[in-house]
C-alpha positions in Angstrom: 179.1 -12.9 67.2 175.6 -11.9 68.4 175.2 -11.4 72.1 172.6 -13.9 73.6 169.2 -12.3 74.1 169.3 -13.1 77.8 172.2 -10.6 78.2 170.5 -7.5 76.8 168.4 -6.5 79.8 171.5 -6.8 82.0 173.6 -4.7 79.6 170.9 -2.1 79.3 170.9 -1.7 83.1 174.7 -1.5 83.3 174.6 1.4 80.9 171.9 3.2 83.0 173.1 6.3 84.9 173.4 5.8 88.7 170.8 7.5 90.8 170.2 8.3 94.4 172.0 10.5 96.9 175.3 11.7 95.5 174.7 9.4 92.4 178.1 7.8 93.0 177.4 4.3 94.1 177.2 1.7 91.2 173.9 0.1 90.5 173.5 -3.6 91.3 175.4 -5.7 88.7 177.9 -3.0 87.8 180.6 -3.5 90.5 184.1 -4.8 89.6 183.1 -8.4 90.5 180.0 -8.2 88.3 181.9 -6.8 85.3 184.6 -9.5 85.5 182.0 -12.2 85.7 180.2 -10.7 82.7 183.3 -10.5 80.6 184.3 -14.1 81.4 180.8 -15.3 80.5 180.9 -13.5 77.1 184.4 -14.8 76.2 183.2 -18.3 77.1 180.2 -18.0 74.8 182.3 -16.5 72.0 184.9 -19.3 72.3 182.4 -22.1 72.3 180.5 -20.5 69.4 183.8 -20.3 67.4 184.5 -24.0 68.0 181.0 -24.9 67.0 181.2 -22.9 63.8 184.6 -24.5 62.8 183.9 -28.2 63.6 180.1 -28.5 63.3 178.9 -29.8 59.9 175.8 -28.6 58.3 174.0 -31.6 59.7 174.5 -31.5 63.4 176.2 -34.6 64.8 175.5 -36.0 68.2 178.9 -34.8 69.5 178.2 -31.3 68.2 174.8 -31.4 69.8 176.5 -32.2 73.1 178.9 -29.4 72.6 176.1 -26.9 72.0 174.3 -28.2 75.1 177.4 -27.8 77.2 177.8 -24.2 75.9 174.2 -23.4 76.7 174.6 -24.9 80.1 177.8 -22.9 80.9 176.1 -19.7 79.6 173.1 -20.4 81.8 175.4 -21.0 84.8 177.1 -17.7 84.1 173.8 -15.8 83.8 172.5 -17.5 86.9 175.6 -16.4 88.9 175.2 -12.9 87.6 171.6 -12.8 88.5 172.3 -14.1 92.1 175.0 -11.5 92.5 172.8 -8.8 91.1 170.0 -9.8 93.4 172.2 -9.8 96.5 173.5 -6.3 95.6 170.0 -5.0 94.9 168.8 -6.2 98.3 171.8 -4.6 100.0 171.1 -1.3 98.2 167.5 -1.3 99.1 168.3 -2.1 102.7 170.9 0.7 102.8 168.5 3.2 101.2 165.8 2.3 103.6 168.2 2.8 106.5 169.3 6.2 105.1 165.7 7.2 104.5 164.8 6.2 108.1 167.8 8.3 109.4 166.8 11.3 107.3 163.3 11.0 108.6 164.5 10.8 112.2 166.7 13.8 111.8 163.9 15.7 110.3 161.6 15.0 113.2 163.9 14.7 116.2 166.6 16.7 117.9 170.0 15.1 117.2 171.5 15.9 120.6 168.7 14.7 123.0 166.7 12.4 120.7 163.5 14.2 121.7 161.0 15.3 119.1 161.7 18.7 117.6 159.4 21.7 117.2 158.0 20.5 113.8 157.3 17.0 115.0 155.8 18.4 118.2 153.2 20.3 116.2 152.2 17.2 114.3 152.0 15.0 117.5 150.2 17.8 119.5 147.7 18.1 116.7 146.9 14.4 116.8 146.6 14.6 120.7 144.3 17.5 120.3 141.9 15.6 118.0 142.0 12.5 120.2 141.3 14.6 123.3 138.3 16.2 121.6 136.8 12.8 120.9 137.3 11.8 124.5 136.0 15.1 126.0 139.4 15.8 127.5 141.8 18.8 127.4 145.4 19.2 126.3 147.9 20.8 128.6 151.1 22.4 127.2 154.1 22.9 129.4 157.0 25.0 128.1 160.1 24.4 130.1 163.2 26.7 130.2 166.5 26.3 132.0 167.0 29.5 133.8 170.8 29.6 134.1 171.8 27.5 131.0 173.6 30.4 129.4 175.9 30.9 132.4 176.8 27.2 132.3 177.3 27.1 128.6 179.6 30.2 128.6 181.3 29.6 131.9 181.9 25.8 131.8 182.0 25.3 128.0 179.7 23.8 125.4 180.4 20.3 126.4 179.0 21.0 129.9 176.0 22.7 128.2 175.4 19.6 126.1 175.6 17.4 129.2 173.0 19.5 130.9 170.7 19.4 127.9 171.0 15.6 127.6 170.5 15.1 131.4 167.4 17.4 131.2 166.0 15.5 128.3 166.4 12.2 130.2 164.7 13.8 133.3 161.8 14.9 131.2 161.3 11.4 129.7 161.3 10.0 133.2 158.8 12.5 134.8 156.4 13.1 131.9 153.4 10.7 131.6 153.8 7.8 129.3 151.2 9.1 126.9 152.7 12.6 126.8 154.9 14.0 124.0 158.2 15.7 125.1 160.2 17.9 122.7 163.1 20.2 122.5 162.0 23.5 121.0 165.3 25.4 121.0 168.6 25.9 122.8 167.5 25.4 126.4 163.7 25.3 125.9 161.6 22.1 126.0 157.9 21.3 125.9 155.6 18.6 127.2 152.1 18.1 125.7 149.8 15.9 127.7 146.1 14.9 127.7 144.2 15.3 131.0 140.8 15.7 132.5 140.0 19.4 132.7 138.3 18.8 136.0 141.5 17.6 137.5 144.1 20.3 136.8 146.1 19.1 139.8 147.4 16.2 137.6 149.2 18.8 135.5 150.5 20.5 138.6 151.9 17.2 139.8 153.8 16.7 136.5 155.1 20.3 136.7 156.2 19.8 140.3 158.0 16.5 139.4 159.8 18.2 136.5 161.0 21.1 138.8 162.2 18.6 141.4 164.0 16.4 138.9 165.7 19.1 137.0 166.9 20.8 140.2 169.1 17.8 141.0 172.8 18.4 140.4 174.3 17.1 137.1 177.7 15.4 137.2 180.2 16.7 134.6 183.7 15.4 135.1 184.7 16.4 138.5 182.2 19.1 138.8 178.5 19.2 139.7 176.3 21.5 137.5 173.2 23.1 139.0 170.3 24.4 137.0 166.9 25.9 137.9 163.8 25.7 135.7 160.9 27.9 134.8 157.7 26.3 133.5 154.7 28.0 131.7 151.5 26.0 131.6 148.4 26.5 129.5 145.5 24.3 128.3 143.4 24.2 125.2 140.2 26.2 125.5 136.7 25.6 124.1 137.2 28.0 121.2 140.5 26.5 120.1 140.6 24.6 116.7 144.2 23.5 117.2 146.8 23.3 119.9 149.0 26.2 118.7 147.1 28.8 120.7 147.7 26.8 123.9 151.4 26.7 123.0 151.5 30.5 122.7 149.7 30.9 126.0 152.2 28.6 127.6 155.1 30.7 126.3 153.4 33.8 127.8 153.1 32.0 131.2 156.8 31.0 130.9 157.8 34.6 130.6 155.8 35.5 133.7 157.5 32.6 135.6 160.9 33.9 134.6 160.0 37.5 135.5 158.9 36.3 138.9 162.4 35.0 139.5 162.3 31.6 137.8 162.5 28.2 139.5 158.7 27.9 139.4 155.7 26.9 137.4 153.0 29.4 136.3 149.6 28.9 134.7 148.5 31.3 132.0 145.8 33.8 132.9 144.2 36.4 130.7 146.1 39.4 132.2 149.4 37.9 131.0 148.4 38.4 127.4 148.0 42.2 127.8 151.3 42.4 129.7 153.1 40.6 126.9 151.6 42.9 124.3 152.8 45.9 126.3 156.3 44.3 126.7 156.5 43.6 123.0 155.5 47.1 122.2 158.3 48.5 124.4 160.9 46.2 122.9 159.8 47.1 119.4 159.9 50.8 120.4 163.4 50.4 121.9 164.8 49.0 118.7 163.9 52.2 116.9 164.5 54.6 119.8 168.1 53.6 120.6 169.5 54.5 117.1 167.2 57.5 116.9 168.8 59.0 120.0 165.5 59.0 122.0 167.2 57.4 125.0 168.9 60.4 126.6 171.0 61.0 129.7 169.8 62.8 132.8 172.2 63.9 135.5 171.9 63.5 139.3 174.2 65.6 141.4 176.8 64.0 143.7 177.9 66.2 146.6 180.9 66.2 148.9 179.4 66.1 152.3 182.3 67.8 154.1 182.4 70.9 151.8 179.0 70.8 150.1 180.8 71.2 146.8 179.4 69.6 143.6 181.8 66.8 142.6 180.0 65.3 139.6 176.9 63.5 138.4 175.5 60.1 138.1 174.2 59.4 134.5 170.7 58.1 134.4 168.7 56.9 131.4 165.4 58.3 130.3 163.3 57.5 127.2 162.1 60.7 125.5 159.2 59.0 123.8 157.7 61.1 120.9 154.1 60.5 122.1 154.3 59.2 125.6 156.8 61.7 127.0 159.5 60.8 129.4 159.5 57.0 130.3 161.4 56.0 133.5 164.2 53.4 133.3 162.5 50.8 135.5 160.0 50.4 132.6 162.4 49.7 129.8 165.8 48.7 131.2 164.7 45.2 132.2 163.2 44.7 128.8 166.3 46.0 127.1 168.4 43.4 129.1 166.1 40.5 128.2 166.0 41.5 124.5 169.8 41.9 124.2 169.6 45.7 123.7 171.2 46.9 126.9 174.7 47.1 125.5 173.7 49.4 122.6 171.5 51.4 124.9 174.3 51.9 127.5 176.9 52.8 124.9 174.5 55.3 123.4 173.9 57.0 126.8 177.7 57.0 127.6 178.5 58.5 124.2 176.1 61.4 124.7 177.2 62.0 128.3 180.9 62.0 127.4 180.2 64.6 124.6 178.2 66.7 127.0 180.8 66.6 129.9 183.9 67.0 127.8 183.8 70.8 128.1 182.7 71.0 131.7 185.1 71.9 134.6 187.8 69.2 134.8 187.0 68.6 138.4 183.5 67.2 137.6 183.2 63.4 137.2 180.6 61.1 135.7 179.3 57.9 137.2 177.7 55.3 134.9 175.8 52.2 135.9 176.8 49.0 134.2 174.4 46.1 133.5 175.4 42.6 134.6 174.9 41.6 131.0 177.6 43.9 129.9 180.2 42.4 132.2 179.8 39.1 130.2 181.2 40.9 127.1 185.0 40.3 126.9 185.3 43.5 124.7 183.4 45.7 127.1 186.4 47.6 128.4 187.7 48.3 124.8 184.3 49.6 123.8 184.3 52.1 126.7 187.8 53.3 126.0 186.9 53.8 122.3 184.0 56.1 123.4 186.3 58.0 125.7 188.8 58.6 122.9 186.2 59.6 120.4 184.6 62.1 122.8 187.9 63.5 124.2 186.7 62.7 127.7 189.5 61.8 130.1 189.3 58.3 131.7 190.1 59.7 135.2 186.8 61.6 135.2 184.8 58.4 134.6 183.5 56.1 137.4 181.9 52.8 136.4 179.3 51.4 138.9 179.0 47.6 139.2 176.4 45.9 141.3 177.2 42.8 143.3 174.9 40.6 141.3 176.9 41.4 138.2 179.9 39.6 139.8 178.2 36.3 140.5 178.2 34.9 137.0 181.8 35.3 136.0 184.2 36.9 138.5 187.4 36.2 136.5 186.0 38.0 133.4 184.8 40.9 135.6 188.3 41.2 137.1 189.8 41.3 133.7 187.4 44.1 132.6 188.0 46.1 135.8 191.7 45.8 135.5 191.7 47.0 131.8 189.6 50.1 132.8 191.7 51.0 135.8 194.8 50.8 133.7 193.4 53.7 131.7 192.5 55.7 134.8 188.8 54.8 135.1 187.6 54.3 138.6 185.3 51.5 139.7 182.6 51.6 142.4 180.7 48.7 144.0 177.0 49.8 143.8 174.2 48.8 146.1 176.7 47.6 148.8 175.2 45.5 151.5 172.4 43.9 149.5 174.4 41.0 148.2 175.6 37.8 149.8 179.3 38.2 149.6 180.1 41.9 149.8 183.3 41.6 151.7 184.5 38.8 149.4 184.0 41.1 146.4 185.8 43.9 148.0 188.8 41.7 148.4 188.5 40.2 144.9 188.4 43.5 142.9 190.2 46.8 143.4 187.2 49.1 144.0 187.7 52.8 144.4 184.3 53.5 146.0 181.5 51.9 147.9 178.0 53.0 147.3 175.6 52.3 150.2 172.2 51.1 148.9 169.5 53.7 149.4 167.2 51.3 151.2 169.6 51.5 154.2 170.0 55.3 153.9 166.3 56.1 153.7 165.5 53.9 156.7 168.0 55.6 159.0 165.4 58.0 160.4 163.5 55.3 162.4 165.6 52.1 162.1 168.5 51.6 164.5 169.7 48.5 162.5 170.0 50.6 159.3 172.0 53.2 161.2 174.3 50.5 162.4 174.7 49.1 158.9 175.6 52.5 157.4 178.0 53.1 160.3 179.7 49.8 159.8 180.1 50.4 156.0 181.6 53.8 156.5 184.1 52.4 159.0 184.9 49.6 156.6 185.6 52.1 153.9 188.0 54.1 156.1 189.8 50.9 157.0 190.2 49.9 153.4 191.0 53.4 152.2 187.9 53.3 150.0 185.6 56.3 149.8 181.9 55.9 150.6 178.9 57.4 148.8 175.3 57.3 150.2 172.4 57.1 147.8 168.8 58.2 148.5 169.5 61.3 150.6 166.2 63.2 150.7 166.4 65.4 153.9 168.9 67.7 155.6 168.7 65.5 158.6 169.9 62.5 156.7 172.7 64.5 155.1 173.8 65.7 158.6 173.7 62.2 160.1 175.8 60.8 157.2 178.3 63.6 157.6 178.6 62.8 161.3 179.2 59.1 160.5 182.1 59.9 158.2 180.4 59.3 154.8 182.3 61.1 152.0 179.7 61.8 149.3 176.0 61.8 148.9 173.3 62.0 146.2 169.5 62.2 146.3 166.5 64.4 145.9 167.6 66.6 148.8 170.2 68.0 146.3 167.8 68.2 143.4 166.0 65.9 141.0 167.8 64.5 138.0 168.4 67.2 135.4 168.3 67.3 131.6 171.4 68.5 129.7 169.9 72.0 129.3 169.1 72.2 133.1 172.6 70.8 133.9 174.4 73.4 131.8 172.3 76.2 133.4 173.3 74.9 136.9 177.0 74.7 135.9 176.9 78.1 134.4 175.5 79.6 137.6 178.4 77.9 139.5 181.0 78.9 137.0 181.8 75.2 136.3 181.4 75.3 132.5 184.7 75.0 130.7 185.9 77.8 128.4 185.4 75.7 125.3 181.8 75.0 126.2 181.1 78.5 127.3 182.4 79.9 124.0 
């Protein structure tokens, strides 16, 4: 039997291939209910048609006419039901696809954790604000906002705590930013605020920055704990020559770097001098990335002397950059940049590897002291990396002393204790460097098994004319004797200072009075003169 013409469009659509995301959902009219209804309607039409063919004479009787009308009516009812069902499913599919499209669009333009605009969306919104401000003779201010100690919270308290801080920070920015401003999350712990203001009233921007600093400094509840963060803000505005807002964003990032370099927890406006400073910093960072694997960062050796006997006991290892064109660059220039850029671990391990190889053949009584960056004490595998270097160089662990500053212990004391214990189990000694400059020196002496205390050179160098510094040095030496911990004084530059420290009971000293830091060639010459080169090295 021929299928009624009204069914062909429907059947054509049911044979169409599904489309859309995943291409798995059936098209309207092709679900199980639709198909059952369609089959029932077709069987009904076929049955009625068969009856009409068997009983209907050539000249259609009134009864046959009624039967045909009933068949047509039933067929129309079936088609109507199919159409209604198809329409309902089509509406549901359109609604679902629109919801999905809206969600995809939201995810593409907003941060999923905080709900703030993301970097891509910020650029679009900031561009619109820039054009609107130009028409109104106004300026656009960009504030880049960074959480200073977010990494410590994220690593120390867990990612859930980090997420709680980020969401609370986002809420705080929504509350403090002007209604017309755009707030966005640019990265892990970096946010931005773009606002239009009158360039003759920059204090309005300062007020917003101050409000953000105050709001974000409030403690954040996380379970039974209170999390504390500080914030750095870089501020820049669009200038007369700008054709878009992107240059202002870059300038705000430069100002943010200056705020963090100044200690954080502050807002800083961009000025022209910052651009040159950033270029210099970037050049140093780029140079370090090539210099470390090339072996241009080399060890220098500063003598450490026993005050009682005047005998050379060992050396402190200091880093110098032997730049191919600029000559020797001092560590205060490149060490902070190496720490910020995440290069300090590679740099430190490279220095230690060279120093261990140099000293392996020296007299066994000579020791090496190596400074450790606070960043390295956050690495759970740090102890294993040092022990691996010792093994490869054949340098005994009992000839190595690791120097740790108090600031390195603030972030994660349990991890520092684990690292120190692992090193001491292999014979490595540990010294507390810059003692007296921190806030909890005595607590740290109790918390970790230090072998030596190093008095900060600021106290030693002031002993000549400062009674308080003399009293501090005297108290530290007495403390060392009470705890059975040896004491080393840094910054000894005169014979008078050396004699005063000897009288106070200090054990060891180092400083320019005993000589400037030496290259490996100069060090070998010194050791050869004192017959302190091992037989293997001498041969």
